[in-house]
N, C-alpha and C positions, 0 to 999 in steps of 0.2 A: 208244699207251698205251690199254689196255683197262680200263674201269671198269664194274663191275656193282654195283648196289645192291639189297639185300634186307634188310628189317628194320633199317634204319639202319646196315648194314654195307656196306663197300666191299671188293670182292675185286679184286686186281690181280696180274698176273704182271709181275715186274720183273727186269731183268738189269743187267749192268754198263754198259749204254749210258745209263741214267738218271743224270744227274749228281748228283741229290739223294740217290741211294742207292749211289754208288760205294763208300763205306766198307764196305758189306755184302759186297763181293766182293773185298776186298784180300788175303785169305788165299789161298795158292797152291792149296789144295784146296777152294776155294769151289765151290758148285754153279753151273751155267750160268745158272739163274734161280731165283727164289723166288716162291712163291704167298703173297700177303699178304692178310690179311682183318682188318678193324677199322673203327673210325669215322674220320672225317677227322682228328680230334685224334690218333688213334693213328698215322696216317701222318706227321703233323707231328712226333710224338715220335721216330719212326724216323730222321728227318733230323737230330735233335739228339743221337743216340747218341754220336758221337765226342767231343762236348764235355761231355755230361751223363750218359752211361751208366755204370752200375755193374752188372757182371755177377756173378751169384751162382749157383754150382753146388755141389751137395753130394750127400750120400748119400741114398738112398731110404729108409733105415732110421735116421733120426737119433735120438740120445739126447735125453732131456729137457733135459740141459745144453746140447746143441748148438742146440736150438730156442730156449732161453732166451737164449743168446749172440746168435743171429741177431736175435731180437726186440729185444734191448737195443741192438745195433749199429744197426739201422735206425731205432729211436727216436732215437738220438743224431744220426743223419744227416738227420732229417726237415726241417731248415731249410736243407739244402745244395742244393736245387733239382736233385736227381738223378732219373734215370729208371732204375728197377730192371728188369733184364733177366735172365730165366732161362728154362729149358726147360719149365716147368710139369709136370715129372714129379712123382710123389708124393715126399714127404719134404721135404728142405730147399728144393728148387725151389718146390714148392707153397707152403710156409710163407713164402718170400721174397715171393711175390705177395700172399698173404693179409695179411702184416704190412705190406707197402707200402700196401695199400689201407686198412688200419686207421689208418695215419698220414697218409693223404691224399697219398701219393707216387704219381706215375704209374708204371705197370708195363707191360712188353711181354713177351709170351711168344714165344719162338722155338722152334717145334716141329721136331725133326729128322725126324719121319716125315711131315710135311705136315698139311693141314687135315682130311682125311677119315679119319684113322686114330686109334685109341685107344691 
């Protein structure tokens, strides 16, 4: 296991051999490894995704109604001890993270392009 710390962030390369993260590689088309960056608390959240994770994916051009629905849904779920997961793309993904933070829900972004790309 390789850990690097910078500005309170940990960067780690993980693969299916790490028992705490096996669930991240269960899909037949999963990558061979993932580059993960965040705080120690974020790594703990990744371990809890199978039990607590709620994935939210949506359009990059949401309507006002779609954003309102997302905000209302997450507000109604704020007491459910969930971890909000999305891709952090503009639109619904971004709003899921922002709304989760507004309601003090933990959130994890899974970037398809990796850490060094926009």
